[in-house]
C-alpha positions as CSV (number, residue, x, y, z in Angstrom):
1,M,184.5,92.2,2.4
2,K,183.3,88.7,3.3
3,S,180.0,87.6,2.1
4,T,177.1,86.6,3.9
5,F,175.8,83.1,3.9
6,Y,172.5,81.6,5.0
7,L,171.8,78.7,7.3
8,A,168.2,77.4,7.9
9,G,166.3,74.6,9.4
10,Y,162.6,73.4,9.8
11,Q,162.5,72.9,13.5
12,G,162.1,75.0,16.5
13,N,164.5,76.2,19.2
14,A,164.1,73.0,21.3
15,S,165.3,70.8,18.7
16,I,168.7,69.2,18.7
17,L,169.0,70.0,14.9
18,T,168.6,73.6,15.7
19,A,171.3,73.3,18.3
20,A,173.6,71.7,16.1
21,L,172.9,74.2,13.2
22,T,173.5,76.9,15.8
23,T,176.9,75.3,16.8
24,L,177.9,75.3,13.2
25,A,176.8,79.1,12.7
26,R,178.9,80.1,15.7
27,R,181.9,78.0,14.7
28,L,181.9,79.8,11.2
29,D,181.3,83.2,12.5
30,G,184.2,85.5,11.4
31,S,185.8,82.6,9.4
32,L,187.2,82.5,5.9
33,V,183.7,81.2,4.7
34,G,182.2,84.5,5.5
35,T,179.4,85.8,7.8
36,P,176.5,83.4,8.9
37,H,172.9,84.3,9.0
38,L,170.8,81.7,10.7
39,Q,167.2,81.0,10.5
40,P,166.3,78.1,12.7
41,D,162.8,77.4,11.6
42,V,161.5,78.3,8.5
43,T,158.0,77.2,9.1
44,A,157.9,80.0,11.7
45,L,157.9,82.1,8.6
46,G,155.2,80.4,6.9
47,E,157.4,78.5,4.7
48,S,157.3,74.7,4.3
49,A,160.2,72.4,4.6
50,A,159.9,71.7,0.8
51,S,160.5,75.4,0.1
52,L,163.6,75.3,2.3
53,F,165.1,72.4,0.4
54,A,164.4,74.3,-3.1
55,S,166.1,77.4,-1.7
56,L,169.2,75.5,-0.7
57,E,169.3,73.7,-4.0
58,N,169.0,77.0,-6.1
59,G,171.5,78.9,-3.9
60,E,169.3,81.2,-2.1
61,R,170.4,79.6,1.2
62,H,173.6,77.9,1.7
63,I,173.5,75.4,4.5
64,G,170.6,73.3,5.8
65,Y,169.5,69.6,6.7
66,M,166.9,67.3,5.2
67,A,165.8,63.9,6.0
68,S,167.1,61.5,3.3
69,G,163.6,60.3,2.5
70,Y,162.7,63.7,1.1
71,L,165.4,63.2,-1.6
72,S,165.1,59.6,-2.5
73,A,162.8,59.9,-5.2
74,R,165.3,61.9,-7.2
75,V,168.5,59.8,-5.7
76,P,167.2,56.4,-5.6
77,E,170.4,55.2,-3.8
78,L,169.3,57.1,-0.8
79,A,166.7,54.2,-0.1
80,V,169.4,52.2,1.4
81,L,168.9,54.5,4.4
82,D,165.3,54.0,4.6
83,L,164.9,50.2,4.4
84,P,162.4,49.2,7.2
85,F,163.8,47.4,10.3
86,S,167.3,47.2,8.8
87,V,169.3,49.1,11.3
88,Q,169.9,48.0,14.9
89,D,172.8,49.8,16.1
90,R,173.3,53.5,15.2
91,Q,177.0,53.5,15.8
92,T,177.6,50.9,13.1
93,A,175.3,52.7,10.7
94,L,177.1,56.1,11.4
95,A,180.6,54.4,11.1
96,A,179.6,53.3,7.6
97,L,178.4,56.7,6.5
98,D,181.6,58.2,7.7
99,G,183.3,55.7,5.4
100,E,182.6,54.1,2.1
101,A,178.9,54.1,2.2
102,G,178.8,57.8,2.8
103,N,181.3,58.4,-0.2
104,L,179.0,56.3,-2.5
105,L,175.9,58.4,-1.3
106,R,177.7,61.7,-1.7
107,R,178.5,60.9,-5.3
108,A,175.0,59.7,-6.0
109,V,173.5,63.0,-4.6
110,A,176.0,65.2,-6.6
111,Q,175.1,63.4,-10.0
112,Q,171.5,63.6,-9.4
113,S,170.7,66.8,-7.7
114,G,172.1,70.3,-7.1
115,F,173.3,69.4,-3.5
116,H,176.5,68.6,-1.9
117,V,176.4,66.4,1.2
118,L,178.4,68.1,4.0
119,A,177.7,65.3,6.7
120,F,175.2,62.7,7.7
121,W,173.3,63.6,10.9
122,D,171.4,61.3,13.3
123,N,167.8,61.7,13.5
124,G,167.2,58.9,15.7
125,F,164.9,55.7,15.5
126,R,161.7,56.4,14.3
127,H,158.7,55.1,16.5
128,I,154.9,55.3,16.3
129,S,152.5,57.3,18.4
130,N,148.7,57.5,18.0
131,A,145.5,58.7,19.7
132,V,143.4,55.5,19.5
133,R,145.0,52.3,21.0
134,P,148.2,50.5,22.0
135,I,150.0,49.1,18.9
136,A,151.8,45.8,19.1
137,T,150.7,43.7,16.0
138,P,150.0,44.4,12.3
139,E,146.3,44.0,13.4
140,D,146.6,46.9,15.7
141,C,147.8,49.1,12.6
142,Q,144.4,48.4,10.5
143,G,142.0,51.3,10.0
144,L,144.5,53.8,11.4
145,V,145.5,56.8,9.1
146,I,149.4,57.7,9.8
147,R,151.2,60.8,8.9
148,T,154.6,60.3,7.5
149,L,157.1,62.3,5.4
150,D,157.2,62.6,1.6
151,S,158.9,59.3,1.0
152,D,157.3,56.5,-1.2
153,L,159.3,53.8,0.6
154,Y,158.2,55.2,4.0
155,R,154.5,55.2,2.7
156,R,154.9,51.6,1.2
157,A,156.3,50.2,4.5
158,L,153.8,51.9,6.7
159,S,150.9,50.7,4.3
160,A,152.5,47.1,4.5
161,L,152.2,47.3,8.3
162,G,148.4,48.0,7.8
163,F,148.2,51.8,8.1
164,T,146.6,54.1,5.8
165,A,149.7,56.4,5.1
166,M,149.5,59.9,4.2
167,T,152.1,62.6,3.7
168,T,152.2,66.2,5.0
169,D,154.8,68.7,5.3
170,V,156.4,69.1,8.6
171,K,154.7,72.7,9.1
172,D,151.3,71.0,9.1
173,L,152.3,68.1,11.3
174,V,150.9,69.5,14.6
175,R,147.6,70.6,12.9
176,V,146.8,67.2,11.5
177,V,147.6,65.5,14.8
178,E,145.5,67.9,16.6
179,D,142.5,68.0,14.4
180,R,142.6,64.1,14.1
181,T,143.2,64.3,10.4
182,V,145.4,61.5,11.2
183,D,145.4,59.0,13.9
184,A,148.8,58.2,14.3
185,Q,152.4,59.6,13.2
186,E,155.9,58.2,13.3
187,N,159.0,60.2,14.3
188,P,161.9,60.2,16.6
189,L,160.8,60.4,20.3
190,T,162.3,63.8,20.6
191,N,159.9,65.3,18.2
192,L,156.8,64.1,20.3
193,L,158.3,66.5,22.8
194,T,159.6,69.3,20.5
195,F,156.0,69.4,18.7
196,D,154.0,68.5,21.7
197,L,152.5,65.6,20.2
198,W,152.5,63.6,23.4
199,K,149.3,65.8,24.3
200,H,147.3,64.3,21.8
201,H,148.8,60.8,21.4
202,P,148.9,58.8,24.6
203,H,150.2,55.6,23.1
204,V,153.6,55.1,21.8
205,S,155.2,51.9,20.4
206,L,159.0,51.6,20.2
207,T,159.1,49.9,16.8
208,G,162.3,51.5,15.6
209,H,161.0,50.8,12.0
210,F,163.2,53.2,10.5
211,Y,166.6,54.7,11.5
212,G,166.5,58.4,10.3
213,V,169.4,59.8,8.7
214,L,169.5,63.5,7.9
215,L,171.6,65.1,5.3
216,L,173.4,68.3,6.0
217,V,173.7,69.8,2.6
218,C,174.8,72.9,0.8
219,P,174.3,74.0,-3.0
220,R,176.8,72.1,-5.0
221,S,177.5,75.4,-7.1
222,W,178.2,77.4,-4.0
223,Y,180.6,74.5,-2.4
224,E,182.5,74.5,-5.7
225,R,183.2,78.2,-5.6
226,L,184.7,78.1,-2.2
227,S,188.5,78.1,-2.0
228,P,190.4,75.1,-0.7
229,A,191.0,77.0,2.4
230,Q,187.3,77.9,2.8
231,R,186.4,74.3,2.3
232,E,188.8,73.0,4.9
233,T,187.3,75.7,7.5
234,L,183.9,74.7,6.5
235,Q,184.6,70.8,6.9
236,Q,186.3,71.2,10.2
237,A,183.3,73.3,11.6
238,V,180.9,70.7,10.1
239,K,182.9,67.9,11.9
240,E,182.7,69.7,15.2
241,A,178.8,70.3,14.9
242,T,178.2,66.7,13.6
243,A,179.8,65.2,16.6
244,Q,177.6,67.4,19.0
245,Q,174.6,66.4,17.0
246,R,175.2,62.8,17.0
247,S,176.0,62.9,20.9
248,N,172.8,64.9,21.6
249,A,170.7,62.6,19.4
250,A,171.7,59.5,21.4
251,E,171.3,61.2,24.7
252,Q,167.8,62.5,23.7
253,D,166.5,59.1,22.8
254,T,167.0,58.1,26.3
255,S,166.0,61.3,28.0
256,A,162.9,61.7,25.9
257,L,161.5,58.3,26.8
258,T,162.0,59.2,30.4
259,R,160.2,62.4,29.9
260,L,157.2,60.8,28.0
261,R,156.6,58.3,30.7
262,S,156.6,61.1,33.4
263,L,153.9,62.8,31.4
264,G,151.7,59.8,31.4
265,V,152.2,58.6,27.9
266,Q,151.8,54.7,27.4
267,V,154.9,53.2,26.1
268,N,155.0,49.6,24.5
269,T,158.6,48.7,24.5
270,M,160.1,46.5,21.8
271,E,159.7,43.5,24.1
272,A,156.0,44.0,24.4
273,L,155.7,44.2,20.5
274,D,155.3,41.3,18.2
275,M,158.5,42.3,16.3
276,P,158.8,39.1,14.1
277,R,155.3,39.7,12.6
278,L,155.9,43.5,12.1
279,Q,159.3,42.9,10.5
280,Q,157.6,40.2,8.5
281,A,154.8,42.5,7.2
282,T,157.5,44.7,5.6
283,A,159.8,42.0,4.3
284,D,158.5,42.3,0.6
285,V,159.1,46.0,0.8
286,R,162.6,45.7,1.9
287,R,163.4,42.8,-0.5
288,H,162.1,44.9,-3.5
289,S,164.1,47.9,-2.4
290,L,167.3,45.9,-1.9
291,S,167.0,44.5,-5.2
292,Q,166.9,48.0,-7.0
293,L,170.0,49.2,-4.9
294,P,173.9,48.9,-6.1
295,P,175.1,45.9,-4.5
296,E,178.4,47.9,-3.6
297,L,176.4,50.4,-1.6
298,V,174.3,47.5,0.2
299,Q,177.6,45.9,1.2
300,A,179.0,49.2,2.6
301,Y,176.0,50.2,4.4
302,L,174.1,47.0,5.4
303,P,176.5,44.0,4.8
304,A,174.1,41.7,6.6
305,E,171.4,42.4,4.0
306,V,173.6,41.3,1.0
307,S,172.5,37.8,1.0
308,I,168.8,38.8,0.8
309,S,169.3,41.0,-2.1
């Protein structure tokens, strides 16, 4: 009898991440790997994203995704993915992750956690929305509390821009935006629609301050128990789901922007922002983080940054 294995995420049915995880589950249904059971959104069960990650690492669940920033405190090499204003072209970044940069990061994750990285997914460029005013300069960020994910590098970069950065689990994101615990938040544009944040945040600035990378992970102990044939089946299914996920992510960046404008959200494009000063505000954070990273990893993922480190 084939065993049951569990896939889970932390976003609802409208999410491109849920769509990709569903594709993966369908592709593996009836396969050598076993019988998939999918829970698209653990927060609907009252769980936190952090509890999902713990259940994946300890083997209670078997396949899920996580933003790289959630794991960077334990795997410092992942900070290369979270350097502010360092990625301009997603295709170049993804190609590096499909090559040597991805190999180096997989090894680092395996050495310092209980995860095995199956793939790198596209979580889009992250932008800033807020309920108070248009943001175009570092001065516009002053006095605003911004919600971000649990990443020290994210918090430091946003603080350098002038925000007061605070962390909440994704299950509390909508609440802190609705009740004005925070004035602002940063996410890919698609999440402004997925979580209905646009209803509370009429201002969006297309800062692209981080390019979000998601790790598709499984417990390393579970992966190592799979037979060579099961691993091959799993990896082929992951490859197909990853291609869909990345294509959808790029398309939704464009469609989400059109939709937000149609809903009356005021969008400050990059051309309307003082990008040189925004980038300069985070330069020390970027330089410090670069100095802590292995040069071969920086060369593989961000070759243009090597001369800075």
